[in-house]
TIKOLTI-301217 format. One record per residue (C-alpha): residue number from 1; residue in three letters; x, y, z. Coordinates in steps of 0.001 Angstrom, whole numbers, always signed. Layout:
! residues N
+-----+------+---------+---------+---------+
! pos ! code !       X !       Y !       Z !
+-----+------+---------+---------+---------+
! NUM !  ALA !       X !       Y !       Z !
...
+-----+------+---------+---------+---------+
//
This chain:
! residues 117
+-----+------+---------+---------+---------+
! pos ! code !       X !       Y !       Z !
+-----+------+---------+---------+---------+
!   1 !  UNK !  +73582 !  +57651 ! +133329 !
!   2 !  UNK !  +76922 !  +59369 ! +133817 !
!   3 !  UNK !  +78955 !  +59779 ! +130597 !
!   4 !  UNK !  +82117 !  +58399 ! +132234 !
!   5 !  UNK !  +80237 !  +55234 ! +133224 !
!   6 !  UNK !  +78887 !  +54707 ! +129689 !
!   7 !  UNK !  +82390 !  +54613 ! +128209 !
!   8 !  UNK !  +83616 !  +51885 ! +130540 !
!   9 !  UNK !  +83819 !  +48252 ! +129605 !
!  10 !  UNK !  +85167 !  +47319 ! +133004 !
!  11 !  UNK !  +84701 !  +48856 ! +136392 !
!  12 !  UNK !  +88491 !  +49116 ! +136915 !
!  13 !  UNK !  +88995 !  +51323 ! +133850 !
!  14 !  UNK !  +88132 !  +55001 ! +134019 !
!  15 !  UNK !  +89085 !  +57481 ! +131312 !
!  16 !  UNK !  +87802 !  +60981 ! +132056 !
!  17 !  UNK !  +86060 !  +62452 ! +129003 !
!  18 !  UNK !  +88374 !  +65489 ! +129083 !
!  19 !  UNK !  +91354 !  +63180 ! +128336 !
!  20 !  UNK !  +89799 !  +61369 ! +125354 !
!  21 !  UNK !  +90909 !  +63979 ! +122755 !
!  22 !  UNK !  +94483 !  +63810 ! +124070 !
!  23 !  UNK !  +94362 !  +60020 ! +123892 !
!  24 !  UNK !  +93170 !  +60186 ! +120262 !
!  25 !  UNK !  +95976 !  +62570 ! +119268 !
!  26 !  UNK !  +98628 !  +60454 ! +120996 !
!  27 !  UNK !  +97277 !  +57247 ! +119456 !
!  28 !  UNK !  +97306 !  +58720 ! +115932 !
!  29 !  UNK ! +100821 !  +60101 ! +116389 !
!  30 !  UNK ! +102051 !  +56752 ! +117705 !
!  31 !  UNK ! +100523 !  +54904 ! +114779 !
!  32 !  UNK ! +102121 !  +57419 ! +112394 !
!  33 !  UNK ! +105551 !  +56782 ! +113904 !
!  34 !  UNK ! +105125 !  +53017 ! +113481 !
!  35 !  UNK ! +103980 !  +53611 ! +109889 !
!  36 !  UNK ! +107121 !  +55615 ! +109140 !
!  37 !  UNK ! +109286 !  +52895 ! +110681 !
!  38 !  UNK ! +107493 !  +50412 ! +108418 !
!  39 !  UNK ! +108219 !  +52537 ! +105359 !
!  40 !  UNK ! +111873 !  +52710 ! +106372 !
!  41 !  UNK ! +112012 !  +48915 ! +106797 !
!  42 !  UNK ! +110355 !  +48424 ! +103387 !
!  43 !  UNK ! +112995 !  +50618 ! +101788 !
!  44 !  UNK ! +115760 !  +48507 ! +103315 !
!  45 !  UNK ! +114116 !  +45309 ! +102058 !
!  46 !  UNK ! +113528 !  +46843 !  +98616 !
!  47 !  UNK ! +117159 !  +47949 !  +98322 !
!  48 !  UNK ! +118356 !  +44508 !  +99376 !
!  49 !  UNK ! +115990 !  +42720 !  +96951 !
!  50 !  UNK ! +116536 !  +45184 !  +94113 !
!  51 !  UNK ! +112865 !  +46116 !  +93747 !
!  52 !  UNK ! +110946 !  +49369 !  +94051 !
!  53 !  UNK ! +108335 !  +49589 !  +96815 !
!  54 !  UNK ! +105087 !  +51526 !  +96251 !
!  55 !  UNK ! +105219 !  +53023 !  +99768 !
!  56 !  UNK ! +108722 !  +54369 !  +99604 !
!  57 !  UNK ! +110319 !  +56770 ! +102023 !
!  58 !  UNK ! +111613 !  +59789 ! +100114 !
!  59 !  UNK ! +113824 !  +61244 ! +102818 !
!  60 !  UNK ! +113493 !  +63167 ! +106039 !
!  61 !  UNK ! +111284 !  +65863 ! +104422 !
!  62 !  UNK ! +108731 !  +63193 ! +103458 !
!  63 !  UNK ! +108761 !  +61710 ! +106953 !
!  64 !  UNK ! +108323 !  +65076 ! +108655 !
!  65 !  UNK ! +105548 !  +66090 ! +106251 !
!  66 !  UNK ! +103711 !  +62846 ! +107042 !
!  67 !  UNK ! +104072 !  +63419 ! +110798 !
!  68 !  UNK ! +102835 !  +67034 ! +110502 !
!  69 !  UNK !  +99764 !  +65951 ! +108514 !
!  70 !  UNK !  +99138 !  +63111 ! +110988 !
!  71 !  UNK !  +99175 !  +65697 ! +113787 !
!  72 !  UNK !  +96797 !  +68030 ! +111949 !
!  73 !  UNK !  +94447 !  +65154 ! +111151 !
!  74 !  UNK !  +94520 !  +63916 ! +114736 !
!  75 !  UNK !  +93673 !  +67362 ! +116080 !
!  76 !  UNK !  +90798 !  +67733 ! +113600 !
!  77 !  UNK !  +89393 !  +64327 ! +114580 !
!  78 !  UNK !  +89826 !  +65054 ! +118291 !
!  79 !  UNK !  +88121 !  +68453 ! +117985 !
!  80 !  UNK !  +85394 !  +67750 ! +115423 !
!  81 !  UNK !  +85155 !  +63998 ! +115007 !
!  82 !  UNK !  +84783 !  +62939 ! +118620 !
!  83 !  UNK !  +81519 !  +64826 ! +119254 !
!  84 !  UNK !  +80127 !  +63481 ! +115967 !
!  85 !  UNK !  +81372 !  +59932 ! +116487 !
!  86 !  UNK !  +80221 !  +59795 ! +120112 !
!  87 !  UNK !  +76588 !  +59923 ! +119017 !
!  88 !  UNK !  +77304 !  +57339 ! +116327 !
!  89 !  UNK !  +79028 !  +54929 ! +118715 !
!  90 !  UNK !  +76231 !  +55348 ! +121245 !
!  91 !  UNK !  +73691 !  +54414 ! +118562 !
!  92 !  UNK !  +75707 !  +51378 ! +117461 !
!  93 !  UNK !  +76250 !  +50277 ! +121072 !
!  94 !  UNK !  +72540 !  +50598 ! +121851 !
!  95 !  UNK !  +71711 !  +48535 ! +118778 !
!  96 !  UNK !  +74258 !  +45802 ! +119547 !
!  97 !  UNK !  +73598 !  +45580 ! +123279 !
!  98 !  UNK !  +71231 !  +42643 ! +122935 !
!  99 !  UNK !  +73498 !  +40608 ! +120664 !
! 100 !  UNK !  +75280 !  +37561 ! +122020 !
! 101 !  UNK !  +78936 !  +36905 ! +121381 !
! 102 !  UNK !  +80016 !  +33957 ! +119252 !
! 103 !  UNK !  +81780 !  +32496 ! +122288 !
! 104 !  UNK !  +78487 !  +32480 ! +124170 !
! 105 !  UNK !  +76746 !  +30758 ! +121254 !
! 106 !  UNK !  +79403 !  +28063 ! +120903 !
! 107 !  UNK !  +79580 !  +27398 ! +124647 !
! 108 !  UNK !  +75790 !  +27175 ! +124934 !
! 109 !  UNK !  +75648 !  +24890 ! +121895 !
! 110 !  UNK !  +78249 !  +22567 ! +123402 !
! 111 !  UNK !  +76472 !  +22520 ! +126764 !
! 112 !  UNK !  +73154 !  +21746 ! +125022 !
! 113 !  UNK !  +74718 !  +18829 ! +123144 !
! 114 !  UNK !  +76165 !  +17495 ! +126410 !
! 115 !  UNK !  +72765 !  +17599 ! +128109 !
! 116 !  UNK !  +71002 !  +15790 ! +125236 !
! 117 !  UNK !  +73463 !  +12850 ! +125295 !
+-----+------+---------+---------+---------+
//
């Protein structure tokens, strides 16, 4: 089976395998930006409430250091982690393929109770 077909959950969605590392890096960087915004918001709340937050923002140097390490980590995961995790996700997917979703179980249970009445 084609690798691009295996990664699809829907026929309408197609993500070429060559773009997956870029997607991982962009996703990690985006999450890091939202994390930094959260730290900034916590600092505002902490100053207003007069408390000290454990995840405090210590200035622009701290923010930039976090973003640089997020970038390095994302590149490492995209370069090394994806080939390793692809085999792992394939194994998990193969193992879970036969499982039914809870929605299927609840809908079949309700339809069975309706037919027995």
